[in-house]
C-alpha positions as a Markdown table, in Angstrom:
| # | Residue | x | y | z |
|---|---|---|---|---|
| 1 | Unk | 238.4 | 216.5 | 195.1 |
| 2 | Unk | 240.9 | 218.3 | 192.8 |
| 3 | Unk | 240.6 | 215.6 | 190.0 |
| 4 | Unk | 236.8 | 215.7 | 190.4 |
| 5 | Unk | 236.6 | 219.4 | 190.2 |
| 6 | Unk | 238.8 | 219.6 | 187.2 |
| 7 | Unk | 236.7 | 217.0 | 185.5 |
| 8 | Unk | 233.4 | 218.7 | 186.3 |
| 9 | Unk | 234.8 | 222.2 | 185.3 |
| 10 | Unk | 236.3 | 220.9 | 182.0 |
| 11 | Unk | 233.4 | 219.0 | 181.0 |
| 12 | Unk | 230.8 | 221.4 | 182.0 |
| 13 | Unk | 232.7 | 224.3 | 180.5 |
| 14 | Unk | 233.3 | 222.4 | 177.2 |
| 15 | Unk | 229.6 | 221.4 | 177.0 |
| 16 | Unk | 228.3 | 224.8 | 178.2 |
| 17 | Unk | 230.6 | 226.7 | 176.0 |
| 18 | Unk | 229.6 | 224.5 | 173.0 |
| 19 | Unk | 226.0 | 225.1 | 173.8 |
| 20 | Unk | 226.5 | 228.8 | 174.1 |
| 21 | Unk | 228.1 | 229.0 | 170.7 |
| 22 | Unk | 225.3 | 226.8 | 169.3 |
| 23 | Unk | 222.7 | 229.1 | 170.9 |
| 24 | Unk | 224.5 | 232.2 | 169.7 |
| 25 | Unk | 224.4 | 231.1 | 166.1 |
| 26 | Unk | 221.0 | 229.6 | 166.7 |
| 27 | Unk | 219.7 | 232.9 | 167.8 |
| 28 | Unk | 221.3 | 234.5 | 164.7 |
| 29 | Unk | 219.4 | 232.0 | 162.5 |
| 30 | Unk | 216.2 | 232.3 | 164.5 |
| 31 | Unk | 216.3 | 236.1 | 164.4 |
| 32 | Unk | 217.0 | 236.2 | 160.7 |
| 33 | Unk | 214.3 | 233.7 | 159.9 |
| 34 | Unk | 211.8 | 235.5 | 162.1 |
| 35 | Unk | 212.6 | 238.9 | 160.6 |
| 36 | Unk | 212.8 | 237.6 | 157.1 |
| 37 | Unk | 209.9 | 235.2 | 156.9 |
| 38 | Unk | 207.6 | 236.6 | 159.6 |
| 39 | Unk | 205.8 | 235.4 | 162.7 |
| 40 | Unk | 203.7 | 233.0 | 160.9 |
| 41 | Unk | 206.4 | 230.9 | 159.3 |
| 42 | Unk | 208.6 | 231.2 | 162.4 |
| 43 | Unk | 205.7 | 229.8 | 164.5 |
| 44 | Unk | 205.1 | 227.0 | 162.0 |
| 45 | Unk | 208.7 | 225.9 | 162.4 |
| 46 | Unk | 208.6 | 225.9 | 166.2 |
| 47 | Unk | 205.2 | 224.1 | 166.1 |
| 48 | Unk | 207.0 | 221.2 | 164.1 |
| 49 | Unk | 210.0 | 221.1 | 166.5 |
| 50 | Unk | 207.4 | 221.2 | 169.4 |
| 51 | Unk | 205.6 | 218.1 | 168.1 |
| 52 | Unk | 209.0 | 216.2 | 167.7 |
| 53 | Unk | 210.1 | 217.3 | 171.3 |
| 54 | Unk | 206.7 | 216.2 | 172.7 |
| 55 | Unk | 207.2 | 212.6 | 171.7 |
| 56 | Unk | 210.9 | 212.7 | 172.3 |
| 57 | Unk | 211.0 | 210.9 | 175.6 |
| 58 | Unk | 209.0 | 208.0 | 174.1 |
| 59 | Unk | 211.4 | 207.9 | 171.1 |
| 60 | Unk | 214.4 | 208.0 | 173.4 |
| 61 | Unk | 212.8 | 205.0 | 175.4 |
| 62 | Unk | 214.1 | 206.9 | 178.6 |
| 63 | Unk | 217.4 | 204.8 | 178.4 |
| 64 | Unk | 220.0 | 207.7 | 178.1 |
| 65 | Unk | 220.7 | 208.0 | 181.8 |
| 66 | Unk | 221.0 | 204.2 | 182.1 |
| 67 | Unk | 223.7 | 204.3 | 179.4 |
| 68 | Unk | 225.6 | 207.0 | 181.2 |
| 69 | Unk | 225.4 | 205.4 | 184.7 |
| 70 | Unk | 226.4 | 201.9 | 183.5 |
| 71 | Unk | 229.2 | 202.9 | 181.2 |
| 72 | Unk | 230.6 | 205.5 | 183.7 |
| 73 | Unk | 230.9 | 202.5 | 186.1 |
| 74 | Unk | 232.3 | 200.0 | 183.6 |
| 75 | Unk | 233.5 | 201.3 | 180.2 |
| 76 | Unk | 233.8 | 197.8 | 178.8 |
| 77 | Unk | 230.1 | 197.6 | 178.5 |
| 78 | Unk | 230.0 | 200.5 | 176.0 |
| 79 | Unk | 230.0 | 198.5 | 172.7 |
| 80 | Unk | 227.2 | 196.2 | 173.7 |
| 81 | Unk | 225.1 | 198.8 | 175.4 |
| 82 | Unk | 225.5 | 201.3 | 172.6 |
| 83 | Unk | 224.5 | 198.9 | 169.9 |
| 84 | Unk | 221.5 | 197.7 | 172.0 |
| 85 | Unk | 220.5 | 201.3 | 172.6 |
| 86 | Unk | 220.6 | 201.9 | 168.9 |
| 87 | Unk | 218.3 | 199.0 | 168.2 |
| 88 | Unk | 215.7 | 200.0 | 170.9 |
| 89 | Unk | 215.7 | 203.8 | 169.7 |
| 90 | Unk | 215.4 | 203.0 | 166.0 |
| 91 | Unk | 212.4 | 201.0 | 166.8 |
| 92 | Unk | 210.9 | 203.3 | 169.4 |
| 93 | Unk | 211.5 | 206.6 | 167.3 |
| 94 | Unk | 210.2 | 205.1 | 164.0 |
| 95 | Unk | 206.9 | 204.2 | 165.8 |
| 96 | Unk | 206.7 | 207.7 | 167.3 |
| 97 | Unk | 207.3 | 209.5 | 163.9 |
| 98 | Unk | 204.4 | 207.4 | 162.2 |
| 99 | Unk | 202.3 | 208.5 | 165.3 |
| 100 | Unk | 203.0 | 212.1 | 164.5 |
| 101 | Unk | 202.2 | 211.5 | 160.7 |
| 102 | Unk | 198.9 | 210.1 | 161.8 |
| 103 | Unk | 198.1 | 213.1 | 164.0 |
| 104 | Unk | 198.9 | 215.5 | 161.2 |
| 105 | Unk | 196.7 | 213.5 | 158.8 |
| 106 | Unk | 193.8 | 213.5 | 161.3 |
| 107 | Unk | 194.1 | 217.3 | 161.9 |
| 108 | Unk | 193.8 | 217.9 | 158.2 |
| 109 | Unk | 196.8 | 220.1 | 157.8 |
| 110 | Unk | 197.5 | 221.2 | 154.2 |
| 111 | Unk | 200.0 | 223.2 | 152.2 |
| 112 | Unk | 203.3 | 224.5 | 153.6 |
| 113 | Unk | 202.5 | 223.5 | 157.2 |
| 114 | Unk | 201.8 | 219.9 | 156.2 |
| 115 | Unk | 205.3 | 219.5 | 154.6 |
| 116 | Unk | 207.1 | 221.4 | 157.5 |
| 117 | Unk | 205.4 | 219.0 | 159.9 |
| 118 | Unk | 206.5 | 216.0 | 158.0 |
| 119 | Unk | 210.1 | 217.0 | 157.6 |
| 120 | Unk | 210.7 | 218.5 | 161.0 |
| 121 | Unk | 209.1 | 215.7 | 162.9 |
| 122 | Unk | 211.6 | 213.2 | 161.2 |
| 123 | Unk | 214.1 | 214.8 | 163.6 |
| 124 | Unk | 212.5 | 212.7 | 166.3 |
| 125 | Unk | 214.3 | 209.7 | 164.7 |
| 126 | Unk | 217.9 | 211.3 | 164.3 |
| 127 | Unk | 217.6 | 213.0 | 167.6 |
| 128 | Unk | 216.7 | 209.8 | 169.4 |
| 129 | Unk | 219.7 | 208.0 | 167.9 |
| 130 | Unk | 222.0 | 211.1 | 168.5 |
| 131 | Unk | 221.1 | 211.1 | 172.3 |
| 132 | Unk | 222.4 | 207.6 | 172.6 |
| 133 | Unk | 225.8 | 208.8 | 171.1 |
| 134 | Unk | 225.8 | 211.9 | 173.4 |
| 135 | Unk | 225.1 | 209.7 | 176.4 |
| 136 | Unk | 227.8 | 207.4 | 175.5 |
| 137 | Unk | 230.4 | 210.3 | 175.2 |
| 138 | Unk | 229.1 | 211.9 | 178.5 |
| 139 | Unk | 229.8 | 208.5 | 180.2 |
| 140 | Unk | 233.3 | 208.6 | 178.8 |
| 141 | Unk | 233.6 | 212.1 | 180.2 |
| 142 | Unk | 234.2 | 213.4 | 176.6 |
| 143 | Unk | 231.9 | 216.5 | 176.4 |
| 144 | Unk | 234.5 | 218.3 | 174.4 |
| 145 | Unk | 233.9 | 215.9 | 171.5 |
| 146 | Unk | 230.1 | 216.4 | 171.6 |
| 147 | Unk | 230.6 | 220.1 | 171.9 |
| 148 | Unk | 233.1 | 220.3 | 169.0 |
| 149 | Unk | 230.9 | 218.3 | 166.7 |
| 150 | Unk | 227.7 | 220.3 | 167.7 |
| 151 | Unk | 229.4 | 223.6 | 167.1 |
| 152 | Unk | 230.7 | 222.7 | 163.7 |
| 153 | Unk | 227.5 | 221.2 | 162.4 |
| 154 | Unk | 225.3 | 223.9 | 163.8 |
| 155 | Unk | 227.5 | 226.8 | 162.5 |
| 156 | Unk | 227.2 | 225.1 | 159.0 |
| 157 | Unk | 223.5 | 224.8 | 159.5 |
| 158 | Unk | 223.0 | 228.4 | 160.4 |
| 159 | Unk | 225.2 | 229.4 | 157.5 |
| 160 | Unk | 223.0 | 227.4 | 155.1 |
| 161 | Unk | 219.9 | 228.7 | 156.6 |
| 162 | Unk | 220.8 | 232.4 | 156.3 |
| 163 | Unk | 222.0 | 231.8 | 152.7 |
| 164 | Unk | 218.8 | 230.0 | 151.6 |
| 165 | Unk | 216.6 | 232.4 | 153.2 |
| 166 | Unk | 218.4 | 235.4 | 151.9 |
| 167 | Unk | 218.0 | 234.1 | 148.2 |
| 168 | Unk | 214.2 | 233.6 | 148.7 |
| 169 | Unk | 213.6 | 230.2 | 150.1 |
| 170 | Unk | 210.9 | 229.7 | 152.8 |
| 171 | Unk | 210.6 | 227.7 | 156.0 |
| 172 | Unk | 210.5 | 224.4 | 154.1 |
| 173 | Unk | 214.1 | 224.8 | 153.2 |
| 174 | Unk | 215.0 | 225.8 | 156.8 |
| 175 | Unk | 213.3 | 222.6 | 157.9 |
| 176 | Unk | 215.1 | 220.4 | 155.5 |
| 177 | Unk | 218.5 | 221.9 | 156.6 |
| 178 | Unk | 217.6 | 221.3 | 160.2 |
| 179 | Unk | 216.9 | 217.8 | 159.7 |
| 180 | Unk | 220.1 | 217.4 | 157.7 |
| 181 | Unk | 222.1 | 218.9 | 160.6 |
| 182 | Unk | 220.6 | 216.5 | 163.1 |
| 183 | Unk | 221.5 | 213.5 | 160.9 |
| 184 | Unk | 225.0 | 214.8 | 160.4 |
| 185 | Unk | 225.5 | 215.2 | 164.2 |
| 186 | Unk | 224.4 | 211.7 | 164.8 |
| 187 | Unk | 226.8 | 210.3 | 162.1 |
| 188 | Unk | 229.7 | 212.3 | 163.4 |
| 189 | Unk | 229.1 | 211.3 | 167.0 |
| 190 | Unk | 228.9 | 207.6 | 166.0 |
| 191 | Unk | 232.3 | 207.9 | 164.3 |
| 192 | Unk | 233.8 | 209.5 | 167.3 |
| 193 | Unk | 232.5 | 206.7 | 169.6 |
| 194 | Unk | 234.1 | 204.0 | 167.4 |
| 195 | Unk | 237.5 | 205.5 | 168.1 |
| 196 | Unk | 237.1 | 204.3 | 171.8 |
| 197 | Unk | 236.6 | 200.7 | 170.7 |
| 198 | Unk | 238.9 | 197.8 | 170.7 |
| 199 | Unk | 239.2 | 195.5 | 167.6 |
| 200 | Unk | 237.8 | 192.6 | 169.7 |
| 201 | Unk | 234.8 | 194.6 | 170.8 |
| 202 | Unk | 231.4 | 193.3 | 169.5 |
| 203 | Unk | 229.1 | 196.1 | 168.4 |
| 204 | Unk | 226.1 | 193.9 | 168.3 |
| 205 | Unk | 222.9 | 194.2 | 170.3 |
| 206 | Unk | 222.3 | 191.5 | 172.9 |
| 207 | Unk | 219.1 | 190.5 | 174.5 |
| 208 | Unk | 220.6 | 190.8 | 178.0 |
| 209 | Unk | 221.7 | 194.4 | 177.4 |
| 210 | Unk | 218.3 | 195.3 | 175.7 |
| 211 | Unk | 216.6 | 193.9 | 178.8 |
| 212 | Unk | 219.0 | 195.8 | 181.1 |
| 213 | Unk | 218.3 | 199.2 | 179.3 |
| 214 | Unk | 214.6 | 198.6 | 179.1 |
| 215 | Unk | 214.3 | 197.6 | 182.7 |
| 216 | Unk | 216.5 | 200.5 | 183.8 |
| 217 | Unk | 214.6 | 202.9 | 181.6 |
| 218 | Unk | 211.2 | 202.0 | 182.9 |
| 219 | Unk | 211.9 | 203.9 | 186.2 |
| 220 | Unk | 212.8 | 206.9 | 184.1 |
| 221 | Unk | 209.9 | 206.6 | 181.7 |
| 222 | Unk | 207.1 | 208.2 | 183.7 |
| 223 | Unk | 209.1 | 211.3 | 184.6 |
| 224 | Unk | 210.6 | 211.8 | 181.1 |
| 225 | Unk | 207.3 | 211.3 | 179.3 |
| 226 | Unk | 205.5 | 213.7 | 181.5 |
| 227 | Unk | 208.5 | 216.1 | 181.3 |
| 228 | Unk | 208.2 | 215.9 | 177.5 |
| 229 | Unk | 204.5 | 216.7 | 177.6 |
| 230 | Unk | 205.1 | 219.6 | 180.0 |
| 231 | Unk | 207.9 | 221.1 | 177.8 |
| 232 | Unk | 205.9 | 221.3 | 174.5 |
| 233 | Unk | 202.2 | 220.8 | 175.1 |
| 234 | Unk | 201.8 | 224.6 | 175.3 |
| 235 | Unk | 203.1 | 224.9 | 171.5 |
| 236 | Unk | 200.6 | 222.4 | 170.4 |
| 237 | Unk | 197.8 | 224.0 | 172.3 |
| 238 | Unk | 198.6 | 227.4 | 171.1 |
| 239 | Unk | 198.5 | 226.2 | 167.5 |
| 240 | Unk | 195.2 | 224.5 | 168.0 |
| 241 | Unk | 193.4 | 227.4 | 169.8 |
| 242 | Unk | 195.2 | 230.5 | 168.6 |
| 243 | Unk | 197.1 | 229.5 | 165.4 |
| 244 | Unk | 200.9 | 229.6 | 164.5 |
| 245 | Unk | 201.4 | 233.3 | 165.0 |
| 246 | Unk | 200.9 | 232.9 | 168.7 |
| 247 | Unk | 203.3 | 230.0 | 168.7 |
| 248 | Unk | 205.8 | 232.4 | 166.8 |
| 249 | Unk | 205.6 | 235.0 | 169.7 |
| 250 | Unk | 205.8 | 232.5 | 172.5 |
| 251 | Unk | 208.7 | 230.4 | 170.9 |
| 252 | Unk | 210.8 | 233.6 | 170.5 |
| 253 | Unk | 210.7 | 234.1 | 174.2 |
| 254 | Unk | 211.0 | 230.3 | 174.9 |
| 255 | Unk | 214.4 | 230.2 | 172.9 |
| 256 | Unk | 215.9 | 232.6 | 175.4 |
| 257 | Unk | 214.6 | 230.5 | 178.2 |
| 258 | Unk | 216.4 | 227.5 | 176.8 |
| 259 | Unk | 219.8 | 229.1 | 177.4 |
| 260 | Unk | 219.0 | 229.1 | 181.2 |
| 261 | Unk | 217.8 | 225.5 | 181.1 |
| 262 | Unk | 220.9 | 224.4 | 178.9 |
| 263 | Unk | 223.4 | 225.8 | 181.6 |
| 264 | Unk | 221.8 | 223.9 | 184.4 |
| 265 | Unk | 221.5 | 220.7 | 182.3 |
| 266 | Unk | 224.9 | 220.7 | 180.9 |
| 267 | Unk | 226.4 | 221.2 | 184.5 |
| 268 | Unk | 224.2 | 218.2 | 185.6 |
| 269 | Unk | 225.5 | 216.1 | 182.7 |
| 270 | Unk | 229.1 | 216.9 | 183.7 |
| 271 | Unk | 228.6 | 215.7 | 187.4 |
| 272 | Unk | 226.4 | 212.7 | 186.7 |
| 273 | Unk | 229.2 | 210.2 | 185.9 |
| 274 | Unk | 231.1 | 211.3 | 188.8 |
| 275 | Unk | 228.2 | 211.0 | 191.2 |
| 276 | Unk | 227.4 | 207.5 | 189.7 |
| 277 | Unk | 230.8 | 206.4 | 190.8 |
| 278 | Unk | 230.9 | 208.2 | 194.2 |
| 279 | Unk | 227.6 | 206.9 | 195.2 |
| 280 | Unk | 229.2 | 203.3 | 195.4 |
| 281 | Unk | 232.8 | 204.4 | 196.5 |
| 282 | Unk | 232.6 | 207.3 | 198.8 |
| 283 | Unk | 229.6 | 208.8 | 200.6 |
| 284 | Unk | 231.5 | 211.8 | 201.9 |
| 285 | Unk | 232.9 | 212.8 | 198.5 |
| 286 | Unk | 229.4 | 212.3 | 197.0 |
| 287 | Unk | 228.0 | 214.7 | 199.6 |
| 288 | Unk | 230.8 | 217.3 | 199.0 |
| 289 | Unk | 230.3 | 217.2 | 195.2 |
| 290 | Unk | 226.6 | 217.5 | 195.5 |
| 291 | Unk | 226.7 | 220.5 | 197.9 |
| 292 | Unk | 229.5 | 222.3 | 196.0 |
| 293 | Unk | 227.8 | 221.7 | 192.6 |
| 294 | Unk | 224.5 | 223.2 | 193.9 |
| 295 | Unk | 226.4 | 226.2 | 195.3 |
| 296 | Unk | 228.3 | 227.0 | 192.1 |
| 297 | Unk | 225.2 | 226.6 | 189.9 |
| 298 | Unk | 223.2 | 228.9 | 192.1 |
| 299 | Unk | 226.1 | 231.5 | 192.0 |
| 300 | Unk | 225.7 | 231.5 | 188.3 |
| 301 | Unk | 222.1 | 230.9 | 187.8 |
| 302 | Unk | 220.3 | 233.4 | 190.1 |
| 303 | Unk | 222.0 | 236.6 | 188.6 |
| 304 | Unk | 221.6 | 235.2 | 185.1 |
| 305 | Unk | 217.9 | 234.6 | 185.6 |
| 306 | Unk | 217.5 | 238.0 | 187.3 |
| 307 | Unk | 219.2 | 239.8 | 184.3 |
| 308 | Unk | 217.0 | 238.0 | 181.7 |
| 309 | Unk | 213.8 | 239.0 | 183.6 |
| 310 | Unk | 214.9 | 242.7 | 184.0 |
| 311 | Unk | 216.0 | 243.0 | 180.5 |
| 312 | Unk | 213.3 | 240.8 | 178.8 |
| 313 | Unk | 211.7 | 243.6 | 176.7 |
| 314 | Unk | 215.0 | 244.9 | 175.4 |
| 315 | Unk | 216.1 | 241.4 | 174.5 |
| 316 | Unk | 213.1 | 240.6 | 172.4 |
| 317 | Unk | 212.8 | 243.9 | 170.7 |
| 318 | Unk | 216.6 | 244.2 | 170.2 |
| 319 | Unk | 216.8 | 240.6 | 168.7 |
| 320 | Unk | 213.6 | 240.0 | 167.0 |
| 321 | Unk | 212.2 | 243.5 | 166.2 |
| 322 | Unk | 209.2 | 245.4 | 167.5 |
| 323 | Unk | 206.8 | 242.8 | 166.1 |
| 324 | Unk | 208.0 | 240.5 | 168.9 |
| 325 | Unk | 207.6 | 243.2 | 171.6 |
| 326 | Unk | 204.8 | 241.4 | 173.3 |
| 327 | Unk | 207.0 | 238.5 | 174.0 |
| 328 | Unk | 208.9 | 240.6 | 176.5 |
| 329 | Unk | 206.3 | 240.0 | 179.2 |
| 330 | Unk | 206.3 | 236.4 | 178.3 |
| 331 | Unk | 210.0 | 236.1 | 178.7 |
| 332 | Unk | 210.1 | 237.8 | 182.1 |
| 333 | Unk | 207.5 | 235.3 | 183.5 |
| 334 | Unk | 209.4 | 232.3 | 181.9 |
| 335 | Unk | 212.7 | 233.5 | 183.4 |
| 336 | Unk | 211.1 | 233.7 | 186.9 |
| 337 | Unk | 209.7 | 230.2 | 186.5 |
| 338 | Unk | 213.1 | 228.6 | 186.1 |
| 339 | Unk | 215.1 | 230.1 | 189.0 |
| 340 | Unk | 214.7 | 227.3 | 191.4 |
| 341 | Unk | 215.9 | 224.9 | 188.7 |
| 342 | Unk | 219.4 | 225.8 | 189.6 |
| 343 | Unk | 218.9 | 224.6 | 193.2 |
| 344 | Unk | 217.4 | 221.3 | 192.1 |
| 345 | Unk | 219.5 | 219.8 | 189.2 |
| 346 | Unk | 222.5 | 218.6 | 191.1 |
| 347 | Unk | 220.2 | 216.8 | 193.6 |
| 348 | Unk | 218.1 | 215.3 | 190.9 |
| 349 | Unk | 221.2 | 213.9 | 189.2 |
| 350 | Unk | 222.2 | 212.4 | 192.6 |
| 351 | Unk | 218.8 | 210.7 | 192.8 |
| 352 | Unk | 219.4 | 209.2 | 189.4 |
| 353 | Unk | 222.9 | 208.1 | 190.3 |
| 354 | Unk | 221.6 | 206.1 | 193.2 |
| 355 | Unk | 219.0 | 204.6 | 191.0 |
| 356 | Unk | 216.1 | 206.0 | 192.9 |
| 357 | Unk | 214.7 | 208.0 | 189.8 |
| 358 | Unk | 211.1 | 206.5 | 190.4 |
| 359 | Unk | 210.6 | 209.2 | 193.1 |
| 360 | Unk | 211.1 | 211.7 | 190.2 |
| 361 | Unk | 207.8 | 210.6 | 188.7 |
| 362 | Unk | 205.3 | 211.9 | 191.0 |
| 363 | Unk | 206.5 | 215.5 | 190.8 |
| 364 | Unk | 206.6 | 215.3 | 187.1 |
| 365 | Unk | 203.1 | 213.9 | 186.8 |
| 366 | Unk | 201.6 | 216.6 | 189.2 |
| 367 | Unk | 203.4 | 219.4 | 187.3 |
| 368 | Unk | 202.2 | 218.2 | 183.9 |
| 369 | Unk | 198.6 | 217.9 | 185.1 |
| 370 | Unk | 198.7 | 221.4 | 186.7 |
| 371 | Unk | 200.4 | 222.9 | 183.7 |
| 372 | Unk | 197.9 | 221.2 | 181.2 |
| 373 | Unk | 194.9 | 222.3 | 183.3 |
| 374 | Unk | 196.0 | 225.9 | 183.4 |
| 375 | Unk | 197.0 | 225.9 | 179.7 |
| 376 | Unk | 193.5 | 224.6 | 178.8 |
| 377 | Unk | 191.9 | 227.4 | 180.9 |
| 378 | Unk | 194.1 | 230.3 | 179.9 |
| 379 | Unk | 195.4 | 229.8 | 176.3 |
| 380 | Unk | 191.9 | 230.0 | 174.6 |
| 381 | Unk | 191.5 | 233.3 | 176.4 |
| 382 | Unk | 195.0 | 234.9 | 176.6 |
| 383 | Unk | 197.1 | 233.0 | 174.1 |
| 384 | Unk | 200.9 | 233.0 | 174.7 |
| 385 | Unk | 200.4 | 235.0 | 177.9 |
| 386 | Unk | 198.2 | 232.2 | 179.3 |
| 387 | Unk | 200.9 | 229.7 | 178.5 |
| 388 | Unk | 203.6 | 231.8 | 180.3 |
| 389 | Unk | 201.3 | 232.1 | 183.4 |
| 390 | Unk | 200.9 | 228.3 | 183.4 |
| 391 | Unk | 204.7 | 227.8 | 183.3 |
| 392 | Unk | 205.2 | 230.4 | 186.1 |
| 393 | Unk | 202.8 | 228.6 | 188.4 |
| 394 | Unk | 203.6 | 224.8 | 187.7 |
| 395 | Unk | 207.5 | 225.0 | 187.4 |
| 396 | Unk | 208.1 | 226.2 | 191.0 |
| 397 | Unk | 205.6 | 223.6 | 192.3 |
| 398 | Unk | 207.7 | 220.9 | 190.5 |
| 399 | Unk | 210.9 | 222.0 | 192.0 |
| 400 | Unk | 209.5 | 222.0 | 195.5 |
| 401 | Unk | 207.9 | 218.7 | 195.0 |
| 402 | Unk | 211.2 | 217.2 | 193.7 |
| 403 | Unk | 212.8 | 218.3 | 197.0 |
| 404 | Unk | 209.9 | 216.8 | 199.1 |
| 405 | Unk | 209.4 | 213.6 | 197.1 |
| 406 | Unk | 212.7 | 212.6 | 195.6 |
| 407 | Unk | 215.5 | 214.0 | 197.9 |
| 408 | Unk | 216.6 | 211.6 | 200.6 |
| 409 | Unk | 219.7 | 211.5 | 202.8 |
| 410 | Unk | 222.6 | 213.3 | 201.1 |
| 411 | Unk | 220.3 | 215.4 | 198.9 |
| 412 | Unk | 218.1 | 216.6 | 201.9 |
| 413 | Unk | 220.4 | 219.5 | 202.7 |
| 414 | Unk | 218.7 | 223.0 | 202.6 |
| 415 | Unk | 219.5 | 224.6 | 199.2 |
| 416 | Unk | 217.7 | 227.8 | 200.3 |
| 417 | Unk | 220.7 | 228.6 | 202.7 |
| 418 | Unk | 222.9 | 228.5 | 199.5 |
| 419 | Unk | 220.6 | 230.8 | 197.8 |
| 420 | Unk | 220.8 | 233.7 | 200.4 |
| 421 | Unk | 224.1 | 235.4 | 199.3 |
| 422 | Unk | 223.4 | 235.0 | 195.4 |
| 423 | Unk | 219.9 | 236.5 | 195.9 |
| 424 | Unk | 221.4 | 239.5 | 198.0 |
| 425 | Unk | 224.1 | 240.1 | 195.5 |
| 426 | Unk | 221.5 | 240.0 | 192.7 |
| 427 | Unk | 219.5 | 242.6 | 194.4 |
| 428 | Unk | 222.6 | 245.1 | 194.2 |
| 429 | Unk | 222.8 | 244.1 | 190.6 |
| 430 | Unk | 219.2 | 244.5 | 189.9 |
| 431 | Unk | 219.3 | 248.0 | 191.4 |
| 432 | Unk | 222.2 | 249.0 | 189.0 |
| 433 | Unk | 220.4 | 247.5 | 185.9 |
| 434 | Unk | 217.3 | 249.4 | 186.7 |
| 435 | Unk | 219.2 | 252.6 | 187.3 |
| 436 | Unk | 221.1 | 252.4 | 184.0 |
| 437 | Unk | 218.7 | 250.6 | 181.6 |
| 438 | Unk | 217.0 | 253.7 | 180.5 |
| 439 | Unk | 220.2 | 255.0 | 179.2 |
| 440 | Unk | 221.6 | 251.8 | 177.7 |
| 441 | Unk | 220.4 | 248.2 | 178.3 |
| 442 | Unk | 223.6 | 246.8 | 176.9 |
| 443 | Unk | 225.8 | 248.9 | 179.2 |
| 444 | Unk | 223.8 | 248.1 | 182.2 |
| 445 | Unk | 224.1 | 244.3 | 181.5 |
| 446 | Unk | 227.9 | 244.7 | 181.1 |
| 447 | Unk | 228.3 | 246.7 | 184.4 |
| 448 | Unk | 226.0 | 244.2 | 186.1 |
| 449 | Unk | 228.6 | 241.4 | 186.1 |
| 450 | Unk | 231.4 | 243.1 | 188.3 |
| 451 | Unk | 228.6 | 244.6 | 190.5 |
| 452 | Unk | 227.3 | 241.2 | 191.3 |
| 453 | Unk | 230.7 | 239.7 | 191.8 |
| 454 | Unk | 231.9 | 242.4 | 194.1 |
| 455 | Unk | 228.6 | 242.2 | 196.1 |
| 456 | Unk | 228.9 | 238.4 | 196.3 |
| 457 | Unk | 232.5 | 238.5 | 197.6 |
| 458 | Unk | 231.9 | 241.2 | 200.2 |
| 459 | Unk | 228.8 | 239.3 | 201.5 |
| 460 | Unk | 231.2 | 236.4 | 202.2 |
| 461 | Unk | 230.1 | 234.1 | 199.4 |
| 462 | Unk | 233.7 | 232.9 | 198.9 |
| 463 | Unk | 234.7 | 230.5 | 201.7 |
| 464 | Unk | 238.0 | 228.9 | 202.7 |
| 465 | Unk | 237.1 | 225.7 | 200.7 |
| 466 | Unk | 236.4 | 227.7 | 197.5 |
| 467 | Unk | 239.8 | 229.6 | 197.9 |
| 468 | Unk | 241.6 | 226.2 | 198.4 |
| 469 | Unk | 239.8 | 224.8 | 195.4 |
| 470 | Unk | 240.7 | 227.7 | 193.2 |
| 471 | Unk | 244.4 | 227.5 | 194.3 |
| 472 | Unk | 244.3 | 223.7 | 193.6 |
| 473 | Unk | 242.9 | 224.1 | 190.2 |
| 474 | Unk | 245.5 | 226.9 | 189.2 |
| 475 | Unk | 248.4 | 224.9 | 190.6 |
| 476 | Unk | 247.3 | 221.8 | 188.7 |
| 477 | Unk | 247.2 | 223.8 | 185.5 |
| 478 | Unk | 250.7 | 225.1 | 185.5 |
| 479 | Unk | 252.5 | 221.9 | 186.0 |
| 480 | Unk | 250.5 | 220.3 | 183.3 |
| 481 | Unk | 251.7 | 223.0 | 180.9 |
| 482 | Unk | 255.3 | 222.5 | 181.9 |
| 483 | Unk | 255.1 | 218.8 | 181.5 |
| 484 | Unk | 253.7 | 219.3 | 178.0 |
| 485 | Unk | 256.6 | 221.6 | 177.2 |
| 486 | Unk | 259.1 | 219.1 | 178.4 |
| 487 | Unk | 257.6 | 216.1 | 176.6 |
């Protein structure tokens, strides 16, 4: 378990740290763009990204997890699988892009919004190809590479965005830079993957690998397509019924929500290759990894979600200015909607590792139908608040259904038992935040961290196994440093 824990911590830390840096510099870019160009152009930008994300699962052909699972089990399959994935994704994403162009044409968009849509939606192609690269590197347990490339490219992207906006360019220039950054990430990741190849490897797509990916991807297709619709249909409906200003307000809050989602998903990516091996080799190790992963994700996720919910208004006004103050209520609802995500992600990865992902489809379909129905009912009346209410209702339903539909055997332990101590510790933390927030939101957020940790410790949240694991990790770090010095 020591090697497994180190691998999970190293890769999840690298990936999460990289994403945090990306989100930090991304928030700088978003805040600057929103403040400088206004709600309308900011909404236009996120509308374009929303359309690209909406068709993303179709463009990706739902084969990314198949790549991770197969390469994690046999790394010799990488060259052929990678080449075959590139062929599938290039074809699928190009078809999706022309589908978006047709939608834009039929809707009759003109002027700046038309060009922003054309350029931003081209990201669907580069992102699709880039996901194949990322999946390959995840399977090789090289998230440090993906994180490094992503941080470098996104830092340059933000620097260019701020510079161009500062000198009077509008959202069209921001869109072009964003597309260029996506393409650069794909190129850099492809070059990194080639370093893991042997001169005798054949980087040529083969029909057998294409069939393998498509057949494996079919079981992911329904859940990923409906997940894509769920994630961005509110952006499209807001634009249709209320205009890009409402999209701008809603997307500002949604950006903060993406931080929560990113933490859970990156941790899941780190444990997925390990679970894929353990599901064949050791049932007991698989069960231990799953239980511990869920516990540690909840320890972090519950207080993080609670803090965002309590400080939502201060976050939106402090970051985006008073013009976005209405997004504070929106963010509070969105943060509450994702708390159960941290209890579900490890088990969801386990379901995919044992190739039972078809059971993830019914919850995804039900969630999308419920969310779409509530959005259609509330968005025309309440705008972005209606979209937030739809998320608050449909997301917990999805997580409960995932547990009931998809979890079997190993995954069917009670995650609620793991939530008790983090929830109780978060109550102490919440009281401290509410007490100090009127004086200083920043100070209350800083003090909240030791408050939570102390409460969690005194509630008995650290067990014997946790202490042994911490000692193992520390003891394994020290010799490795010594060995490096000796060498």
